[in-house]
C-alpha positions in Angstrom: 0.0 0.0 0.0 1.3 3.4 -0.9 1.9 5.6 2.2 -0.1 8.8 2.1 1.9 11.9 2.5 0.8 13.9 5.6 -0.2 17.5 5.2 1.9 19.8 7.3 0.0 21.7 10.1 2.7 24.2 11.2 5.0 26.4 9.2 7.6 28.6 10.9 10.1 31.3 10.3 9.9 34.2 7.8 9.6 31.7 5.0 13.4 31.2 5.1 15.3 28.0 4.8 17.6 28.6 7.7 20.5 26.2 8.1 21.3 24.4 11.3 17.9 24.7 13.0 18.4 21.1 14.0 21.0 22.5 16.5 18.2 24.0 18.7 17.3 21.0 20.8 20.9 20.1 21.6 21.8 23.7 22.4 18.8 23.9 24.6 19.9 20.8 26.5 23.5 22.2 26.7 22.1 25.3 28.5 19.9 23.2 30.8 22.8 20.9 31.7 25.3 23.8 32.0 27.7 22.3 29.4 30.7 24.2 27.9 30.9 24.1 24.1 33.6 24.2 21.5 32.2 25.9 18.4 33.5 26.1 14.9 32.1 29.4 13.7 32.1 31.2 10.3 32.7 35.0 10.8 30.9 37.5 8.6 33.6 37.4 5.9 33.7 33.6 5.7 36.7 33.0 7.9 36.2 30.0 10.3 37.3 30.2 13.9 37.3 27.8 16.9 36.1 29.1 20.2 35.1 28.1 23.7 31.6 29.2 24.7 29.3 29.0 27.7 25.7 29.1 26.4 23.0 30.8 28.4 20.1 31.8 26.2 18.5 31.0 22.8 16.9 33.9 21.0 15.0 34.3 17.7 15.3 37.7 16.1 14.1 38.8 12.6 13.6 35.1 11.6 17.1 34.1 12.7 18.1 32.0 15.7 21.0 33.0 18.0 22.7 31.4 21.0 23.7 33.9 23.7 26.3 33.5 26.4 29.9 34.3 27.4 33.3 33.4 26.3 36.3 32.2 28.4 36.9 35.7 29.6 33.2 36.2 30.7 32.5 38.7 27.8 29.0 38.6 26.4 28.7 37.0 22.9 26.0 36.0 20.5 26.4 33.5 17.6 23.9 32.8 14.8 23.0 29.2 14.3 23.3 29.4 10.5 27.0 30.2 10.9 27.9 27.5 13.4 29.7 24.8 11.3 29.9 22.3 14.2 30.1 22.1 18.0 30.9 19.7 20.7 30.7 19.4 24.5 34.0 20.2 26.3 34.9 18.6 29.6 37.4 19.8 32.2 36.3 23.4 32.0 34.1 24.9 34.7 30.8 26.3 33.3 30.2 30.0 33.8 26.5 30.4 34.8 24.3 33.3 33.7 24.1 36.2 36.1 21.3 38.7 36.6 23.4 41.4 35.0 23.8 39.4 31.8 20.0 38.7 31.6 19.4 42.4 32.0 22.0 43.2 29.4 20.2 41.1 26.7 16.8 42.3 27.9 17.5 46.0 27.4 17.8 45.8 23.7 15.7 44.9 20.6 17.6 42.2 18.7 21.0 40.9 19.7 23.5 43.7 18.9 24.3 45.7 22.1 25.8 49.2 21.6 28.5 49.5 24.3 28.5 52.4 26.7 25.0 53.4 25.9 22.3 54.1 28.5 18.7 53.1 28.5 16.6 55.8 26.9 12.9 56.4 26.8 11.5 56.4 23.3 8.0 57.6 22.3 6.4 56.3 19.1 3.6 58.2 17.4 1.2 56.2 15.2 -0.8 57.9 12.4 -3.3 55.1 11.6 -5.6 53.0 13.7 -4.4 49.9 11.9 -0.7 50.6 12.8 -1.6 51.5 16.3 -3.6 48.3 16.8 -0.7 46.3 15.2 1.9 47.7 17.6 -0.4 47.3 20.6 -0.9 43.5 20.0 2.6 42.9 18.5 4.8 44.6 21.0 8.4 45.6 20.3 9.6 45.1 23.9 8.4 44.1 27.3 8.8 47.7 28.5 6.3 49.0 25.9 3.0 50.6 27.0 0.3 52.6 25.4 0.7 56.3 26.3 -2.3 57.6 24.4 -5.0 55.6 22.7 -5.6 56.2 19.0 -8.1 58.9 18.4 -8.7 62.6 17.6 -6.4 64.7 19.8 -6.5 68.5 19.2 -7.8 67.9 15.6 -5.2 65.3 14.7 -5.7 61.5 14.4 -2.9 59.7 16.2 -1.9 57.5 19.1 1.3 57.2 21.2 3.4 54.3 22.6 6.6 54.2 24.5 9.5 51.8 25.2 12.7 52.0 27.4 15.7 50.4 25.6 19.3 50.7 24.8 19.4 52.0 21.2 21.5 50.0 18.8 22.4 49.7 15.1 19.1 47.9 14.4 16.8 50.7 15.6 16.5 52.4 12.2 14.4 49.4 11.2 12.4 49.4 14.4 9.1 49.0 12.6 10.2 45.8 10.9 12.0 44.3 13.9 10.8 40.9 15.2 11.7 41.1 18.8 8.1 41.4 20.1 6.3 40.0 23.1 3.3 38.4 21.4 0.1 37.9 23.3 -1.8 34.6 23.1 1.3 32.6 22.1 0.2 30.1 24.7 -2.8 29.2 22.4 -0.5 27.4 19.9 -0.7 23.9 21.5 -4.5 24.3 21.8 -4.9 25.3 18.2 -2.5 22.6 17.0 -4.7 20.0 18.7 -7.8 21.6 17.3 -6.4 21.2 13.8 -5.4 17.5 14.4 -8.8 16.7 15.9 -10.7 18.7 13.3 -12.6 20.8 15.8 -14.7 23.8 14.8 -13.9 26.8 17.0 -15.7 30.0 18.0 -13.2 32.8 18.0 -13.8 36.4 19.2 -11.5 38.6 17.1 -10.4 42.2 16.8 -9.9 43.3 13.2 -8.3 46.6 12.2 -8.3 48.5 9.0 -6.9 52.0 8.4 -10.0 53.6 9.6 -12.1 51.3 11.8 -11.7 48.7 14.5 -14.1 45.7 14.2 -15.1 43.2 16.8 -15.9 39.9 15.0 -17.4 36.6 16.1 -15.9 34.0 13.8 -16.7 30.3 13.3 -13.4 28.7 12.2 -12.5 25.2 10.8 -8.7 25.5 11.6 -6.3 24.1 9.0 -2.9 25.6 9.4 -0.6 27.5 11.7 2.1 29.8 10.3 4.7 32.1 11.8 5.8 35.1 9.7 7.7 38.2 10.6 7.8 37.2 14.2 4.0 36.8 14.4 1.8 33.6 14.5 -1.3 33.2 12.3 -4.1 30.7 12.1 -5.6 29.9 8.7 -8.7 27.9 7.9 -12.3 28.0 6.6 -13.9 31.0 8.4 -17.4 32.4 8.6 -17.9 35.9 9.9 -20.8 37.7 11.8 -22.8 37.9 8.6 -22.6 34.2 7.8 -20.3 34.8 4.9 -16.9 33.3 4.2 -14.2 35.6 5.6 -11.1 35.3 3.5 -8.4 36.5 5.9 -5.9 35.0 8.2 -6.2 35.2 12.0 -3.4 36.8 13.9 -3.1 35.1 17.3 -2.4 38.4 19.1 -5.8 39.7 18.1 -7.8 36.8 19.5 -9.9 37.9 22.5 -10.1 35.2 25.1 -9.5 31.4 24.6 -11.4 30.0 21.5 -14.3 27.8 22.3 -15.0 24.4 20.6 -18.4 24.2 18.9 -19.5 20.6 19.4 -22.9 20.6 17.6 -24.8 22.4 14.9 -21.7 22.9 12.6 -19.6 20.6 10.4 -15.8 20.9 10.1 -14.8 22.1 6.6 -11.7 20.3 5.2 -9.2 22.2 3.0 -9.0 21.2 -0.6 -6.2 18.9 -1.5 -2.8 20.7 -1.8 -4.5 24.0 -1.1 -1.9 25.4 1.4 1.0 23.9 -0.5 -0.1 25.9 -3.6 -1.2 29.0 -1.6 2.3 29.4 0.0 4.3 28.2 -3.0 5.0 31.6 -4.6 4.7 34.1 -1.7 6.7 35.3 1.2 4.4 35.8 4.2 0.7 35.1 4.6 -1.1 37.5 2.3 -1.9 36.3 -1.2 -2.8 39.2 -3.5 -5.7 38.6 -5.9 -4.8 38.1 -9.6 -1.1 38.5 -8.9 1.4 36.7 -11.1 4.8 35.1 -10.2 7.7 37.4 -11.0 11.4 36.7 -11.0 13.2 39.0 -8.6 17.0 39.6 -8.7 18.6 40.8 -5.5 22.0 42.5 -5.7 24.3 42.4 -2.7 26.8 45.3 -2.4 29.0 43.8 0.3 30.2 40.4 1.3 28.5 40.5 4.7 25.0 41.0 3.1 25.7 38.3 0.5 26.6 35.8 3.1 23.7 36.8 5.3 21.2 36.1 2.5 23.0 32.9 1.5 22.4 31.5 5.0 19.0 33.1 5.5 17.1 32.3 2.3 13.8 33.9 1.6 12.4 30.7 0.0 
């Protein structure tokens, strides 16, 4: 009998084919067991070096995984998994444990690059559309973030305000696109995964933003697929909106209000068409599929070796 190929239920990471993601479980165990590592690492210009490393934290930023810790001198270091050629556990060297100061050091920034000799600063962000404001409220940049002023009409101008307290670094010029956010409802992932496996119909109360309005929707969802993109998790499936019509949009987990409820009677689970999601995601980066769009061939030109090597290890498809 021919074995049936199982349909994937979860897709992760910025649609990139990152190398060495298989290192994650072992690095996690090395941190738990306080093991010292010898790492063969490719620097940004391709030169390989051998180093002794005491791993303390694993961090995903901008779709890329890093292991954080200290070297033999106790200096803070971070290494991207896609540039680790190999690693092994070293015996005979005392493990240097993480200290509160180091955790604070990594927690004060967005990303993994720490600008030395820079103090924490208070940054105020002004939003000029309800959609953007709602996006940033649910998709937080940093754990220090809070809403200073709700979006609305203030002295004749439509805007809202948020603030964060961080150490600025080289990555702040792309603050809006950074992925170091504290997402709400991430704890729903196991529940939604099981709902997909068991083909359960769910009632989901959802906040939907456009540029001008904020809608509160009661959705009936036959969940099919979970996908992470740009540091944010989405649920895709067959969805009916308040008006009883098919709602053709993906559901961001951070905008789900309260825990979804299973509907056990009166509705039937709607299966996806064969190969639907395989075809849906085949030629896009992200979760939004423009109507009537055609596939185009895009050439990307790198103007320095660092950027070329970065895109080589962090493929977009």
